[in-house]
N, C-alpha and C positions, 0 to 999 in steps of 0.2 A: 504494500500499499504506500502510495507519495499523499502528502498532504502540502498545498500551498496555500500559505496565507496571502492574500491579498491587497486587503485593506482593512484596517482598523477604526472604528469612528471617532471622533476627535473629542466628543461631548460624553461618551460610554465607553463599555469595553465590546460592544458589538463588533463581529469579524464578519468579513467575506472572505471565502477561501474555496478550495477544490480539493476532493479525495478523488484520487485515481485507483481503480481496483480491476480487476481482469474483466469485469463486466461491464466497465464502461465509469465515467466521470460522475461524480456528485458535486453539483454546485452549493455551497453552503452559505445562509444558514438553508437547513433542507426539514421538511416535514415527512416523515415515513408512513405511509397508510398500512394500517395493521391487517397482515393476511394471516391470521393466527392460524388456520388449519389448511394452509396454502390455496388459500382464497380472501381475496377483499371482498368481506362479505355482501353479496349482491350485485356485484361489479363482475362483467365479462371484461376479461384480459383486454381484448380489442378496445373496450371502452376506456380501462386505465391507462393504455398506452396514447392513444388517440384524445382522449378529453381532459384525463386529470395529467398524464404525463410526469409520472415521478421518477425522478434517479434510480430510487431503492425502495423497496416495501419490507415489511417487517414480517416473519414467522415465528412461530412459539414451539419450542422443543418439546416442553411437558405434552401438548394436543398431538404435535406431530408424530411422537413415541407411541402413543396410544393409538392413533387412528392416522394415516393408514399403517404405521408402523414402518422401523428400519428397514425389514427385510424386502418391504414393497417399494421404497425410498432408493434404497441400494438397486435392486432389480432395473427401476426406471433410469438408473444413471444420476440419480442427485435429483433434489427438488425442481431447479430450472427446469429439467426436461421433465420430471413428472407435471408440472402445472403450465408448461410452456411459455416461460417467462425468462428473457435472456439478457434482463438487469439485474442489478445488485438485489441482493437480499441479506438482511441483519436477521439471526435468531436470539431470542432472549432466551436464556440457559434453562428457564423454568421455575426459577425459583421465586418470582412473584406468585406462579400459581400453586407452587406450594404453598406460601404466607396464605392465599387466600381459601386455603383448603383445612384452616385452622383446627375444624372439629375432627378432621380426618386424617394428621398426620403426627408423627414423631421425629422429632430432632435430636440428633445425637452426633457427636465428634465424627463417627463415620460418614454421616450422610444421614438422609432423610427417608425414612418409610413414610408411604402415603397409600391411601386408599382412592383408587379411579373414581371419579365421578360420573364414569358413564356405567360401569358393572360391578364396582366393589371389589375389584380383585386389589391386591397389595402389589406394591412396587418398590423400589429402593431407589433413590439418586444418590450418587455420590460425586463428588467433583472428578474422579476418573471416569465413570460410564458416561457421565455427562458431556464429557469431550468428546468420548468415542460417538455418542449419540448425533454430536454436531459435526464430526467428521462425516459420518453417514450421512446426515440430512445434506449436508454441502453448501450451506450458507457461505457468503463471501467475507460478513463478519459474524463472528463468534462471541460469546459472552461467559465470563467466568461464571461458574455456580456461587451463590452467595446466598446468605438468608436475609430477607427484606422484613425489616420488623414495624409493628404495629404502631399507629399512633391512636392515643398516647401511648409513650413506653418507659418505663421504670428505666431510670440511668445506669442501674447495674446491670440491668439485663441487656440493655443498648451497648452497654460496653465490652460484655461477654459476646455478644454475639458478632460483634463488629469484629474481635480478635478472632472468632473461630472464622470469620468469613476471609480474613487473612490468611489464615493457616490453609482454608480451602483453596484460596489463590494459590499458594505454592505448589500444593498438589496438581492442581488444574495445569500451572506451567509445566512441572515437571514431567507428568501424564501425556499434554500435547506435544512436549519434544520426542516421546516415544512412540507416538501414534502417527502413521504416514498418511498424508494427502487420499482420499478415496477418487477423488477426479482431477482432471487434468487443468485445473486453474488453483490458484492461493487462496489460502483464508488467513484473516486479520483477526489477532484475539484481542477484544478489549475487557480489562478487570473493572471493578464497580466498586465506588466509595459508597461506604455506608456511616452509620453512627446517629441514625434518628435526627432529633431536632436540638441536638447538643452541640454548640460551637469548639468545644474543645476536642471533641469526638470524631467531629467531622474534619478538622485541622489534621487531627492524628491520622485519621485516614485517607484523608488526599495525600498526606506525606507518604503514608506508606506505598500506596497507589504509583504516586508518581517515581518511587524509588526503583519500583520494577521494569521500568523503560518500556512499556508495551508501546505499538504503534498509534493507540487511541485509549481514551479513557471515559468512562460512563459514572454517573451520579443515580444511585437507585435510592429506594427508601423514601421518598419525596411523594407527592400527589397522593399522598395515603389516608387523607382525611384532616392533614394539619393546616392552619389557616394560610392565605396566600403571603403574607409578609413573612411567616416562619419559611415557608420554601424558597423564597427570594433571598432571606437572610442566611439561609444555609447555602446556597447557589453562591452567592458572592463569597462567603469563607472559602468553598474549595475552588472556585475559578481563580482566586488569587494565587493560589499553591499549583494545582496542575499545570503541565507544561503548556507555553503559549504555542509551540509549534506542533502541535498534536491537536486532533479533532476531541472535541468534549460532547458528550451526549447524555441530556438530560432525560431518563427514564420513563415514560408514561404519562408526560405532561404535553398538553393541556387544553385549556381554552385559549382563543383567539389571543387574548389580554395576556394569560401567563405565557405564553409562546413569546409573543413581543416585550414582556418585561424581562423574560429570560435570556430572549438574545441580548439586549442590552447589557447582562451581566456576563457575557460572553460565552453563551453557549450556541453550539453548531448544529446539532441534532436533536430531533424530537419525535415523539411517537405517541400516539393516544387513540382509544376506541371511540373516543368523544363524537366526532364528526361522523362515523358511520353508525352509531349505536341512536346518536341523536337523532339523524335524519330519518333512521326507521322508525321512530316514534314521532315525524313530523314536528322537531324543534331543528330550525334554519338557521346558520350563521350567516351573516352578510355583512359589507362594511358601515352599516348604518344602524347595525344591532341585531339582536335575533328575532326569530317569528316562529310563533307557535302557528304553524299552518291550519291546524284544526279548528283553530278560531272563526266563529261565525263572521266576525268582522272582513274575513278574506273572500267571502262568498262570491261576491260580485266585483271583486278587485281584478281588474284584467291588466294590471300592469305586471312589468317583469317581475320576478324574483328577488332582482338585486339589480336596480336601476344603476348600479355605474358598469353593470355589462360584463362581470369579472368570467364567467364560465358559459360554454354552449346551452346550459339549462335557461340562463337567463334570458336569452331573444327566443329559444325555443316555445316556453311554457308560461302560462299566466299564474299568479297566487290563485286564481278561482280556479283554474284547471289542477292545479296541484292539490288543492282543499278537496275538490271533487274527489279524485282519487282514493284519498285518504277516507272520505266518506263513506265510498263504498267498497272499502276496504282491497283495491285493486292494488296488486303488487308493485305495478310500474311506478304508482305514487313513492313506496320505498324506495324505490332504485334511484328516482329523478333526484329527491331530497340526498340520499346520500352521496350521489356524484357530484350534486351541487356543493353539500358542505366539504367533498375532498378538494374539490377544485378550488373552492375559496380557501382553504388551508394552503395549498400549494401557492394560490395566488398570493397569499400575506407574505409567505417567507421568501418569495421570487421579488416582491415589491420591498421586501425590510432589504435584500441583498443589493437591490438597485440603489436604495438609499443611501447605505452603508458605503457604496463605491462612490456615489455623489457627493457624500460628506454632511448630508442633512439628515440623518437617520434619526436623531432626537428628537428634532422637531416634529418629523412625520409621525412617529411612535406615538407623541405625545398627543397630537392630534388623533391619532386613530385610536388609543385607548378611550380618550372621551366620547369617541361617536359611538364605539362598538358597545359601551357599557350602557346599552339602551335595550330596553323591551318594547317593540314595536307593535 
């Protein structure tokens, strides 16, 4: 992997750069649509390429391990061939999913024993087998196995968990060195900073992760229920320490406003299920605020979904038509809303990049945050 830092905003820590991997170049800052089980839910790969056009999407090790399973993915020749996607893919290690199964898992030094949400069968994730699984899945960027702590979290637990995550990281690195590539392209490994919402722990973890010398670094354990201001505070602590010449990925974040505020703090990469999940439930993100398209007020509103004409959806469909599709429970409504939201998120990070390069990011960001913080 190569990372080239092209510009830093004069009034903030916002950065524009490029990440070059074997499946293409990623322009940063970037939002990665979530394709948990080898599909961005409800979106055809053709639409993903032509209408949304992301440089990279995300898959999830936990879900892909359970279904379709490692043997099928290996037989297919890896996830790119399996899902017919020739651009970059990042896989989360499954640590967050294990965290979300709090009533069905047991965490020990060796790893995590968990119960499948599908059939109740028991499985074990260790740093070693998670590296092997991600080799078999074949993503371009793969993540260290970590423990994501809940919010709120007791200080002693957060500290103990952080140190275990660091020990797991060492095991991941050692095992990865012994595990050959499965396919004809390289994989890049990112470790993950933890430490809950404690500044001293975040600082310790960031210093430890920076010392490993990986090609990129991630920040985990945020966007798990803490107030936005605490998220920004922890991000600022960490980005002050992580190397400036390597990409920084803030996992699982967030709303459009969260993304802009964290770009200003020096984050390069984001992912979140919010645009797809909210879209399926009729919540649309626009440059002027959020829209609940199910509301009656849109019944006879024939204006474009987003009057800034950002995505293909805007010129193709009106608010009234989209509301009608949700009212009659037509799946096309959920598809249109999903594609609209993803298109908006990608537009937002690309506009951020343009303004970083132009030197007026902070002014633009402040205007956009104020504008988007409305219910229409």
